[in-house]
C-alpha positions as CSV (number, residue, x, y, z in Angstrom):
1,M,82.3,99.4,69.2
2,V,82.0,101.9,71.6
3,I,83.4,101.5,75.6
4,G,82.2,104.4,77.5
5,G,82.3,107.0,74.9
6,Q,85.2,105.8,73.3
7,S,86.3,104.1,70.3
8,G,87.2,101.5,69.1
9,P,90.9,99.9,70.0
10,D,92.2,102.0,67.0
11,G,91.3,105.4,68.5
12,A,89.5,106.2,65.0
13,G,86.5,108.4,65.3
14,G,87.4,109.2,68.8
15,T,89.9,109.1,71.8
16,R,91.6,106.5,74.0
17,P,89.5,104.5,76.1
18,R,89.9,106.7,79.7
19,A,91.2,105.1,82.7
20,V,91.1,106.0,86.3
21,F,95.0,104.4,88.2
22,F,94.9,103.4,91.4
23,G,98.5,102.6,93.2
24,T,101.1,103.6,95.3
25,P,104.3,102.3,95.8
26,Q,107.2,102.0,93.2
27,F,106.2,98.8,91.9
28,A,102.8,100.6,91.0
29,E,104.4,104.0,89.3
30,V,106.2,101.6,86.9
31,V,102.9,100.6,85.5
32,L,101.7,104.0,85.7
33,G,104.8,105.6,83.3
34,S,103.5,102.6,81.0
35,L,100.6,103.8,80.5
36,L,101.7,107.5,80.2
37,L,103.7,107.2,77.3
38,P,102.3,107.8,73.5
39,Q,101.3,104.2,72.2
40,S,99.6,103.6,75.2
41,P,96.4,102.2,75.3
42,V,94.2,104.1,77.5
43,D,94.0,107.7,78.4
44,V,94.7,107.9,82.4
45,V,92.3,110.8,83.2
46,A,92.8,110.8,87.1
47,V,95.0,108.6,89.8
48,V,93.6,107.7,93.3
49,T,97.2,107.0,95.6
50,Q,97.5,106.6,99.4
51,P,97.8,110.0,101.5
52,D,101.6,111.3,102.2
53,R,102.9,109.3,104.9
54,P,105.9,109.9,106.9
55,V,108.4,108.0,106.5
56,G,112.2,106.9,108.0
57,R,113.6,108.1,111.6
58,S,112.8,112.0,110.9
59,Q,109.4,110.8,110.0
60,K,109.1,113.3,107.5
61,L,105.8,113.4,105.1
62,T,106.4,111.7,102.0
63,Q,104.4,111.6,98.9
64,P,103.7,108.1,97.2
65,P,105.8,107.6,94.0
66,V,102.5,107.1,92.0
67,K,101.5,110.6,92.9
68,V,105.1,112.1,91.7
69,T,105.0,110.8,88.7
70,A,101.0,111.9,88.1
71,E,101.8,115.3,88.9
72,C,104.7,115.5,87.0
73,H,102.3,114.8,83.6
74,G,99.1,116.7,84.8
75,I,97.0,114.4,86.2
76,P,94.7,114.9,88.8
77,V,95.7,112.7,92.3
78,R,92.8,112.0,94.6
79,Q,94.3,110.5,98.5
80,P,91.1,109.6,100.0
81,V,90.8,108.3,103.6
82,S,88.6,106.2,102.2
83,L,87.2,105.0,99.5
84,R,83.8,104.2,100.8
85,R,82.2,107.8,101.1
86,P,79.6,108.9,98.5
87,A,81.3,112.1,97.5
88,V,84.3,110.0,96.9
89,V,82.5,107.7,94.2
90,E,80.8,110.1,92.7
91,N,84.1,112.3,92.1
92,L,85.7,109.4,90.5
93,R,82.5,108.9,88.6
94,G,83.1,112.6,87.1
95,Y,86.1,111.7,85.1
96,G,83.7,109.1,83.0
97,A,86.4,106.4,82.7
98,S,85.6,103.0,81.0
99,I,87.8,101.3,83.1
100,G,89.9,101.2,87.0
101,I,93.3,99.9,86.5
102,V,94.5,98.9,90.1
103,V,98.4,98.2,90.9
104,A,99.4,97.8,94.5
105,Y,96.8,100.5,95.7
106,G,97.1,98.8,99.4
107,R,93.1,98.9,100.1
108,L,90.0,96.6,98.4
109,L,88.1,99.0,96.1
110,P,84.0,98.6,97.3
111,P,82.0,97.0,95.4
112,E,80.1,100.6,94.6
113,L,83.4,101.8,93.0
114,L,83.6,98.9,91.1
115,A,80.5,99.6,89.3
116,I,81.1,103.2,88.5
117,F,83.6,101.4,85.7
118,P,81.6,99.9,82.5
119,R,84.6,97.7,82.1
120,G,85.3,97.5,85.4
121,C,88.6,97.2,87.3
122,V,91.4,95.0,86.2
123,N,94.7,94.7,88.5
124,V,98.4,93.7,87.8
125,H,99.2,91.4,90.4
126,A,102.5,89.9,91.4
127,S,102.2,86.4,91.5
128,L,100.8,83.9,89.2
129,L,97.6,83.7,90.5
130,P,96.0,81.6,92.1
131,R,99.2,81.1,94.1
132,W,99.9,83.9,96.5
133,R,97.1,86.0,97.0
134,G,97.0,88.6,99.5
135,A,99.3,91.7,100.2
136,W,102.8,89.8,100.0
137,P,103.1,88.0,97.1
138,V,106.9,88.7,96.1
139,G,108.3,87.9,99.4
140,A,106.0,85.0,100.0
141,A,107.5,83.2,96.9
142,I,110.9,83.8,97.7
143,Q,110.4,82.8,101.4
144,A,108.7,79.3,100.6
145,G,111.7,78.9,98.0
146,D,109.2,78.7,94.7
147,A,111.5,78.1,91.8
148,E,109.0,80.6,89.7
149,T,106.9,83.6,89.9
150,G,105.2,86.1,88.1
151,V,102.4,88.8,87.0
152,S,99.0,88.2,86.4
153,I,96.5,90.7,85.2
154,M,93.0,89.9,86.5
155,V,89.1,90.9,86.8
156,L,88.7,92.8,90.1
157,D,85.6,91.1,92.0
158,A,84.6,91.6,95.3
159,G,87.2,89.2,97.0
160,M,90.6,89.6,97.4
161,D,92.5,88.6,94.4
162,T,90.1,86.4,93.5
163,G,88.8,86.9,90.0
164,P,88.9,85.6,86.5
165,V,92.6,86.0,84.9
166,I,93.5,87.6,81.6
167,A,96.7,87.1,81.0
168,T,100.0,85.6,83.0
169,D,103.8,86.0,82.3
170,A,106.6,84.2,84.5
171,T,109.9,84.6,85.4
172,A,112.2,82.2,87.5
173,I,113.5,83.1,90.8
174,G,117.5,83.4,91.1
175,D,119.5,82.1,93.7
176,A,120.1,85.6,94.8
177,D,117.2,87.6,94.4
178,T,115.7,89.5,97.2
179,T,112.4,90.9,97.0
180,D,113.1,94.7,95.9
181,V,115.0,92.9,93.2
182,L,112.7,90.8,92.0
183,E,109.4,93.5,92.6
184,E,111.6,95.3,90.5
185,R,111.5,92.7,87.7
186,L,108.0,92.0,87.6
187,A,107.0,95.6,87.8
188,T,108.4,95.7,84.2
189,L,107.3,92.6,83.1
190,G,103.5,93.6,84.5
191,A,104.0,97.0,82.7
192,D,104.5,95.3,79.3
193,L,101.9,92.6,80.0
194,L,98.9,95.5,80.5
195,V,99.6,97.1,77.6
196,R,99.6,94.0,75.3
197,T,96.3,92.8,76.9
198,I,94.3,96.0,78.7
199,G,93.0,96.5,74.9
200,S,91.8,92.9,74.0
201,Y,89.7,93.1,77.5
202,I,88.0,96.7,77.0
203,Y,86.8,95.7,73.5
204,E,86.1,92.0,74.8
205,D,88.0,90.4,73.0
206,A,90.2,88.6,76.1
207,K,89.7,85.4,76.9
208,L,89.5,84.9,80.6
209,V,90.6,82.3,82.9
210,E,88.4,81.4,86.2
211,Q,91.2,80.6,88.8
212,D,91.2,77.2,90.5
213,H,89.7,78.6,94.2
214,E,90.5,75.5,95.2
215,G,94.5,75.3,94.9
216,A,94.6,79.2,96.0
217,T,97.4,80.0,98.8
218,Y,97.5,83.4,100.6
219,C,99.9,86.0,101.8
220,R,99.1,88.5,104.5
221,P,100.8,91.6,105.4
222,I,103.8,91.5,107.1
223,T,104.9,93.6,110.2
224,K,108.2,94.5,111.4
225,S,108.2,91.3,114.4
226,D,107.9,88.8,111.0
227,G,111.6,89.6,110.0
228,L,112.8,87.7,113.7
229,I,114.7,85.0,112.6
230,D,114.0,81.7,114.1
231,W,117.5,80.3,114.5
232,S,115.7,76.6,115.2
233,G,114.7,76.6,111.4
234,S,117.2,75.0,108.5
235,A,119.9,77.8,107.2
236,V,118.5,77.2,103.7
237,S,114.7,78.4,105.4
238,I,116.8,81.2,107.1
239,E,118.8,82.4,104.5
240,R,115.7,82.6,102.3
241,H,113.9,84.2,105.0
242,V,117.1,87.2,104.5
243,R,116.1,87.6,101.2
244,A,112.2,87.7,101.5
245,M,112.6,90.2,104.5
246,H,115.4,92.5,102.4
247,S,113.7,95.5,101.7
248,W,111.8,95.8,104.7
249,P,111.5,95.0,107.6
250,G,114.7,93.3,107.5
251,A,115.7,89.6,108.5
252,W,116.6,90.4,112.2
253,T,118.0,88.7,115.6
254,R,119.2,90.2,118.7
255,W,122.8,90.4,120.3
256,S,124.0,91.8,122.9
257,G,120.8,93.3,123.8
258,R,120.8,95.4,120.3
259,R,118.7,94.6,117.3
260,L,121.1,93.2,114.4
261,V,119.6,92.9,110.7
262,V,121.3,90.3,108.6
263,R,121.6,92.2,105.3
264,R,123.1,89.2,103.0
265,A,123.6,86.0,104.0
266,H,124.6,82.3,102.3
267,V,124.1,79.1,102.9
268,M,127.8,77.1,104.2
269,T,128.3,73.8,102.3
270,G,131.1,71.1,103.0
271,H,132.6,70.6,106.5
272,V,131.6,73.4,109.4
273,E,133.6,73.7,112.5
274,Q,131.6,73.2,115.7
275,A,129.1,71.9,113.8
276,D,127.9,70.7,117.5
277,A,126.9,74.4,118.7
278,G,123.9,75.0,119.3
279,P,120.8,77.1,116.9
280,G,122.2,80.8,117.2
281,Q,125.6,79.9,118.2
282,V,127.9,82.3,116.2
283,V,131.5,80.3,115.2
284,G,134.0,80.7,112.8
285,D,137.3,83.0,112.1
286,R,138.0,86.5,111.0
287,R,137.7,85.3,107.5
288,Q,134.0,84.0,107.2
289,M,131.5,84.1,110.4
290,Y,128.7,81.9,110.6
291,V,125.5,80.7,112.5
292,M,124.8,77.3,113.6
293,T,121.1,76.7,112.8
294,G,118.6,73.7,113.7
295,S,120.0,72.3,110.4
296,G,123.0,73.6,108.9
297,A,125.2,76.7,108.9
298,L,124.5,80.1,107.9
299,A,127.3,82.1,106.7
300,L,127.1,85.5,107.1
301,D,128.2,88.3,104.6
302,E,126.6,91.8,105.7
303,L,125.3,92.7,108.9
304,Q,123.6,95.8,110.4
305,L,123.6,96.9,113.7
306,E,121.1,99.2,115.5
307,G,122.2,102.5,114.8
308,R,124.9,102.0,112.2
309,G,125.4,100.9,108.8
310,I,125.8,98.1,106.8
311,T,128.6,96.5,107.5
312,P,130.4,93.5,105.7
313,I,131.2,90.4,107.9
314,R,135.1,91.2,108.2
315,A,134.9,94.7,109.1
316,F,132.0,93.9,111.8
317,V,134.1,91.5,113.3
318,Q,136.8,93.8,113.2
319,G,134.8,96.5,115.1
320,Y,133.4,93.7,117.5
321,P,135.8,90.9,118.1
322,G,133.4,89.8,121.3
323,F,131.1,88.3,117.9
324,G,132.5,85.3,117.6
325,G,131.1,82.6,120.0
326,S,128.1,84.7,120.9
327,I,124.8,83.6,120.8
328,L,121.8,85.3,118.5
329,S,118.7,85.7,120.0
330,S,115.6,84.4,118.3
331,V,113.3,86.3,120.8
C-alpha cells in the first residue's frame, strides 16, 4: 500500500512515510528523539513548535526543547504565531507529509491544517483517555489521587482530546511521584508506544477504539494562583497538591508577608501535639515542623521562601526561629 507517495511498512520500494512533528516542551522532545532514531517508522521532515519565550527572572529568550533537538538534526523548524494563516498551512502542505504527529504542542490544530495530511494527525496524550482530557493531565491525576495514569495514542479531530484511541499504556502513580518525575516516565512510555503503533495506523491495520465521551473528565491549564494552598483542606489532599504543583507554579502560601513555597511534605501519622490548633498554624519543634489542616497535619520537609533557595526544614527553622507557632495564610 502506498500512503502519501510512500511505500509499505518495510520501506520496500521507497522511503519511510514523511511526518511533520508538532510539539514544544521536554515531554515532546523525548518523543521527537525516538522518532529521529534510525529504526523510526517515520521520517520527520519538519518540526512546528511555539515561538521562543522569555524565561525566569532574567526573562532570557529561550528556545523550546523541541526546537533545539530539531536544529541539532538539521530538521527545518517553523514557529508560527498562528496556525490558521493560509501561508502557514500551505508551507506545511509543501512537505508532502503523510501524517502529523502532535505531542504537547500547546494549541489545538485547526481543521484546515488537519486536512493536509492524508492520514490526519495522531497525538500522544499523557493520560488514559477519556480521563483527563485537556492541558494538565499529569498534575490532575496526582492531585485527584489516581492510582494509575498512562499514555494514549489517539487520532486528532476537531474536539479537545476526543478522537478515537489507537493504543494505551498504563503506569502506577507512586506515593512520592511529582508532576515532573511522572511526566518524565510518561514521556518515555509514550515515545515507545508511538514507535510501536504508528506504523499500523498509517497502513490502516490498527483497530481504533472510540472514547466513552460520557465518562470523560477534563483539566484546564493552571496559573500561578492555582498553586495557593488551602489549609482548610485535608493533609492528604494538600500533600497531593504539593506534588502536583511541584514543577510549576509550586504549592505556595504566605508567611510574614512573603510567598512561601512548600517543596516537599508528608502526611503526619500517629499522635500530633496541639491537634486543636487551627488550619494553617505551624506547630512542632526543631526536629519536625508541621502545619495543622482541616483534617490532619502536614509535616514540612523542604521550603523555599520568596527570593531564597530550597531549604530543608531544620535549616529553615534555625534561620527563622519565629516560624514555629506562626500562621500560614491561604489568601
